[in-house]
Phi, psi and omega in degrees: 000324180304327185270355185270121177288146178092346176268128184289313184171209186247134173244129179232163184255342185233148181302323181295327177293318178298318183293325177297323177291323175299313181295331178283353177058045176294155186267327182280162182298153176242126179244124176262105176260068180191162184288149174212146180288172186300314182297316180293321179299319179298313181298317181291317180296322176299328180277001176096006180286135176277128184265149172260124178270110195253013175108334178272356185266098178284171186301319181298320180293315180299318178296321180295321177294316179298319177296321179294328179279330182091015179193166174299141180274149172271133186209159169253135179273116181269129182249124175275105181264005175147354178280336176057041176252305176206162183114162177274128184308138185304332181279354177236358188294322180295313179301315180293320179299318178296315181300313181293320179298315182292338182292337183077004183270350186215143170244118181280133174238006178195157178226122190228163172202171180237140170281160181264018193262344193308317183284349185277152167296147179301126185279156180285351180205166181304141178274121183306324181297321180289325175298323176292324177299319178298316179298319180296318180296317179297323179295323177295314179299318179297319180296320177292323177299314181296330180271004180059040176259110179290138182228002173074222186275135175267142177208136185218323186277151176242194184303320182284307186285349176305321183269347182267327186228072179299338179290348182249019178285332176050222183266349184205149176233159181245089183256104178257299184299327180298329181294334179268357184075009186252115175216172177303131185288342177275202186297124174277326181208179185293111178085359180249139175239164182304317181291330178290337178274356178058040177280142177232140177302126188256355182223158173230149176245115183237141175227182177245150175296118189267334185198149175236131183230138175270131181249120180294157177303136178092348180271161176251176184231132172078177178300136177081346178052045181292335176248126175230150184241143177264006177211158180299133177220169174249140174236154179244146179258130174235147182267063177216119191201198187303322180295340177266005184082010184267109183225067183289155173295138177276002175269309186224014176291137180225159166240170174251114178257112186054036178084357183254132180296134175229131184288140173274122186247348178201151177208150175228192177286342186245330186222164167229153180243136180239147182276122180264331179115188181292335171235140186296323181048034179196168178222156178303134181103348179294152183282138179232128176259116178275313175233147178186193183277340177298131183306335181287340182232030171298141183307319183289342175278323183283317183255251181241168177303338181262011191302311185293331176292319184281327186279321191304322179283344190251346182295141179296135181263064184235133176251121180268153180291000000 
């Protein structure tokens, strides 16, 4: 991302994500659009992270952070236009923005909000509530303009709403899932489908076969014994499971072992078990693809239609030898 022209920077939701980017010494700006306590806010602001003021930050707290940093903090003013998760309520945002600006403790470089649509299936037409959210956001921006409070870049749309509300793209957009090629496979917007957007899965999750076990005839495998065999078979253990967000169907979930589909027959929070057959035809250490570009192991096929959207921000970014 650092090398891509036209991209402003990185937006994260949690302080630990921001700190990892600081430690990675990325060059573009880092924006934390999520709550952080006073001590953490000071450390992040000293490191150059742009903070999101999300409504829980009263004037005294903002001043304390600025004093701890030794200068006014750079921040984006978050406006709650109706999702009621975080942000300063739209009916008080102008007043709060003026108060914070006059305090001298903060310099605004952005004005943001969230749509309430992310968990919904893409609707066949604009959702009236979201159209009202756009109006509320615009009224806040107009009020700050009249009060001569500079607020920098406005941003409201994400990967889904980018195609639904082009009138709300403003000066900046927050496209996360699109960068991974992962979106809901059904309609993203009115008349648009994932294949029409030419999205491609951009990541793969690979592990190694950790163990091979022979299962006697009549025995089951894993918690609940959902899979039982009437003949001796071999199963393999892989270290990809619920804690990684991996929750394949025990009916038709598969992995690719050396490129060959193998059924997932058991899973826990720590491990998954795959059926190898009457002969293992594999060895410990062989490569296993849990998610990937192959249509048989696309995230939305293995988990839920929203799998690639949910998984991409949370998967460990570690490459093993």
